[in-house]
TITOR-614049 format. One line per field, with one value per residue (C-alpha): x, y, z; residue number from 1; chain; residue in three letters. Coordinates in steps of 0.2 Angstrom, whole numbers, plus 2048, in hexadecimal, padded with zeros to 3 digits. Layout:
N
x = [X:...] $
y = [Y:...] $
z = [Z:...] $
seq = [NUM:...] $
mol = [A:...] $
type = [ALA:...] $
% end
This chain:
199
x = [801:80F:818:809:80A:810:823:827:833:833:82D:830:826:82B:820:81F:810:808:807:810:820:82B:82B:839:836:841:83A:83E:841:82F:825:82E:830:822:815:819:816:808:800:807:801:7ED:7EF:7F5:7E5:7D8:7DE:7E2:7D9:7EC:7F0:806:810:817:828:825:82A:838:83E:84C:84C:858:85C:860:858:856:847:83E:842:840:83B:82E:823:814:818:809:806:7F6:7F3:7FD:7F8:800:7FE:808:80C:817:825:822:81A:816:814:80C:80D:803:809:7FF:807:7F7:7FA:7FB:80B:80F:81D:81B:82C:82C:835:835:823:82D:827:837:83A:829:82C:83C:832:824:832:83B:82A:828:835:834:824:82E:83A:82C:825:836:839:84B:85C:859:859:854:859:853:863:85C:84C:848:83A:83F:836:833:82B:821:81B:820:829:832:842:847:858:857:864:864:870:873:881:88D:889:880:875:871:85D:853:842:836:822:816:812:800:7FE:804:818:817:80C:818:829:81F:81D:82E:835:82B:82F:844:841:837:848:852:85E:85F:856:849:847:84D:855] $
y = [801:80D:809:810:820:82C:82D:81F:812:804:804:7FA:7FA:7F5:7F2:7EE:7E4:7E4:7F5:801:808:80E:80F:811:819:81C:827:831:844:848:84C:855:848:852:84D:83A:838:842:835:828:82E:830:81E:815:81D:81A:809:802:80D:811:823:827:834:83B:83A:826:826:82A:82E:82A:834:82C:830:842:851:85C:853:85F:871:881:88A:87D:880:88C:895:8A2:8AA:8A5:8B3:8BF:8C4:8CC:8D2:8DE:8E6:8F7:8F1:8E0:8DA:8C8:8C2:8B5:8AD:89E:899:88B:87C:86E:871:87F:885:894:89B:8AB:8B6:8C3:8D1:8E6:8EC:8FA:8FF:8FD:8EE:8E5:8E2:8D6:8CD:8C9:8C2:8B7:8B2:8AB:8A4:89B:893:88E:885:87C:876:86E:869:86B:86B:87C:88D:89E:8B1:8C2:8C8:8D8:8E1:8F0:8FC:903:90A:902:907:917:909:906:8F2:8E8:8E0:8D3:8CA:8B9:8AE:899:88F:87E:876:880:887:896:89E:8B1:8B4:8C4:8C4:8D5:8D6:8E8:8F0:8EF:8FA:8EE:8EE:8DC:8D5:8DB:8D6:8C2:8C3:8C9:8BC:8AD:8B5:8B2:8A2:89B:8A2:893:885:87C:86C:871:85E:857:846] $
z = [800:806:7F5:7E9:7F0:7E5:7E4:7F0:7E8:7F8:809:81A:829:839:846:858:860:852:851:843:84D:83E:82A:81F:80E:7FE:7F3:7E2:7E1:7DA:7EA:7F9:80A:812:806:804:816:817:80B:813:825:81A:812:820:829:81C:819:82A:835:83E:841:83F:846:838:841:842:82D:827:812:808:7F7:7EA:7D9:7D2:7DD:7CF:7CB:7D8:7D8:7E1:7CE:7CA:7DA:7D8:7E8:7EC:7FB:805:812:81B:82D:83C:84F:859:867:86A:86A:85D:84F:84C:83A:831:820:819:807:7FD:7F7:7F6:809:814:81A:827:82F:83D:842:84F:84D:851:84D:843:832:828:831:82B:819:81F:82C:820:816:821:825:813:811:822:819:80C:817:81F:80D:80B:81B:81D:815:80E:817:80F:816:811:80D:808:807:7FE:7F7:7E6:7D7:7C9:7B8:7C3:7CF:7E0:7E5:7F2:7EE:7F8:7F6:7FE:803:7FE:809:808:810:80C:7FA:7FD:7EC:7EC:7E4:7E1:7E0:7DD:7DF:7DD:7EB:7EB:7FB:809:80A:816:806:7FA:802:804:7F4:7EF:7FB:7F0:7E0:7E5:7EB:7DA:7D1:7D9:7D0:7DF:7E2:7F0:7F6:806:809] $
seq = [1:2:3:4:5:6:7:8:9:10:11:12:13:14:15:16:17:18:19:20:21:22:23:24:25:26:27:28:29:30:31:32:33:34:35:36:37:38:39:40:41:42:43:44:45:46:47:48:49:50:51:52:53:54:55:56:57:58:59:60:61:62:63:64:65:66:67:68:69:70:71:72:73:74:75:76:77:78:79:80:81:82:83:84:85:86:87:88:89:90:91:92:93:94:95:96:97:98:99:100:101:102:103:104:105:106:107:108:109:110:111:112:113:114:115:116:117:118:119:120:121:122:123:124:125:126:127:128:129:130:131:132:133:134:135:136:137:138:139:140:141:142:143:144:145:146:147:148:149:150:151:152:153:154:155:156:157:158:159:160:161:162:163:164:165:166:167:168:169:170:171:172:173:174:175:176:177:178:179:180:181:182:183:184:185:186:187:188:189:190:191:192:193:194:195:196:197:198:199] $
mol = [A:A:A:A:A:A:A:A:A:A:A:A:A:A:A:A:A:A:A:A:A:A:A:A:A:A:A:A:A:A:A:A:A:A:A:A:A:A:A:A:A:A:A:A:A:A:A:A:A:A:A:A:A:A:A:A:A:A:A:A:A:A:A:A:A:A:A:A:A:A:A:A:A:A:A:A:A:A:A:A:A:A:A:A:A:A:A:A:A:A:A:A:A:A:A:A:A:A:A:A:A:A:A:A:A:A:A:A:A:A:A:A:A:A:A:A:A:A:A:A:A:A:A:A:A:A:A:A:A:A:A:A:A:A:A:A:A:A:A:A:A:A:A:A:A:A:A:A:A:A:A:A:A:A:A:A:A:A:A:A:A:A:A:A:A:A:A:A:A:A:A:A:A:A:A:A:A:A:A:A:A:A:A:A:A:A:A:A:A:A:A:A:A:A:A:A:A:A:A] $
type = [MET:ILE:SER:GLN:VAL:LYS:GLY:VAL:LEU:SER:ALA:GLN:VAL:VAL:CYS:GLU:ASN:GLN:ASN:ILE:ALA:GLU:ILE:HIS:VAL:LEU:ALA:ASP:HIS:SER:ARG:THR:PRO:LYS:GLN:ILE:VAL:ARG:ASP:ILE:GLU:SER:ALA:VAL:LEU:ILE:LYS:LEU:GLY:ALA:SER:LEU:ASP:HIS:LYS:GLN:ILE:SER:VAL:VAL:GLN:LEU:GLY:GLU:ALA:SER:LYS:PHE:SER:LEU:SER:GLY:LEU:PRO:LEU:GLU:LEU:GLU:ARG:ILE:SER:CYS:SER:SER:SER:SER:GLU:GLU:ILE:GLU:ILE:THR:VAL:ALA:ILE:ASN:LEU:GLY:ASP:GLU:PHE:ALA:ALA:THR:VAL:THR:GLY:PRO:ASN:SER:ARG:PRO:TYR:ARG:PRO:ARG:LEU:ALA:ALA:GLU:ALA:ALA:LEU:ARG:SER:VAL:GLU:GLN:PHE:LEU:GLY:GLY:GLY:SER:ARG:PHE:ILE:ALA:ALA:ASP:VAL:GLN:LYS:ILE:ARG:ILE:ALA:GLY:GLN:GLU:ALA:ILE:ALA:VAL:VAL:ILE:SER:HIS:CYS:MET:GLY:GLN:VAL:GLU:GLU:ILE:LEU:PRO:GLY:ILE:ALA:LEU:ASN:ARG:GLY:ASP:ASP:MET:GLU:ALA:ALA:ALA:ARG:ALA:ALA:LEU:ASP:ALA:VAL:ARG:ARG:SER:SER:TRP:PRO:GLY:SER:ARG:VAL] $
% end
């Protein structure tokens, strides 16, 4: 049953006292490990009525990682929200890639700093989707004018191991600095030529 899940090449189930203790999966790079794990959890629940913790499932991916790249992701901003006090602001950004992935960051409640926090929250959401292996940092966030319109430009650093990729992103400002910064950060992520899957 598990081997029929899309992306799975083979699987081994370890049981203790007639209960599933661990599931070990070999998979290709056509999907992220998080997607594979969720499908396995759903399949086991529907077929066997057993509820699994995602920590019981380990996924090792084989083959060329380039089959799944960040540049192919339909990264779109789902929502952005914030709450603030006189000193701090908490910004949550959610993206939708079949499932919703959201992240929250907290920082100084100053108008110039809010776009950077929104960009960081968007990048944390992408990291949640990828499940590890990649680290994104908002290296610079600037307001610019282009073709007579205000825009937000974001430069991000994409780190995998000891290697770093610098990527630019831009989004027109529709009246909300934080939303534009989040969209610009996602635009930068789309430009990545590196594999986006987790091993």
